[in-house]
N, C-alpha and C positions, 0 to 999 in steps of 0.2 A: 752353900747356902746362898748364892748368890738365887737357886733357882728359884729359895722358900718364899725371900724379898718380890720376892720375883710373881711368884702368886701371890699372897697377903695384895700386894698394890690387886691387879689382878681382878682378886676377890673382893677388894673392899674398893677397886673401882665399879661393879658389876651389883654390888651395892647400890649402892650411890646412885649409879643411876636408876635401878631401878624403882624406887628410893625418890628420884625427877617424875619421871616417869610420873608414878602414879600420883604427884602431886599437882603436874601440871596437867593431865586429860582435859580433853575439853570436855570429859562425860560420860559415865560411868560407861562398860560395859556391854549394857544391854538395852539403855538408848542407843549409844553405837551399832549395834547390829539391829534398830529394830529403822533407822536408818539407809545405814546401808539397802535389809528389805527392802523398807517404804523407791529406795534404788534401784534396786535391780525390772520392782514392777514399773517401774514409770517409766526405763527402757524397754523396760523388757515391751508394754504395752504402745508404749512410740515405736520396735523394729518391726510387731506386727500389722501398726498404723498402712506402713513405710511398704510393706511389706505385699496388704491386699490391694494398695492405690496400686503400688507397680504389677498389680497382676492385673494390674483392671486394662491398664496403657500397655500391660505382653499382647494378651488374646485381640483388642484391640486390630494394635499391629498384624495381631496375624490373619485374623478376617483378612482387615483390609488384604492385604499380601494374598490373598484364596484367590479374594473374590476375582474371575477375570473382568482385565480391564474391557471400557468402548471404546469401540470407535468410533 
């Protein structure tokens, strides 16, 4: 009997939680996916830009190391 009461409570709690999540969700699933996609694209572009800058810095340092020192 205790297990039945527990399962009833669990089921009703799950329903209440799902209803609350739907009511208080800030945006629809489609809009949320679009926001996430735009944020991922922004971060990807930022990382790519940083990588290009860092590569240029490293190539400059490597070039400086390869040139013989002047006496």
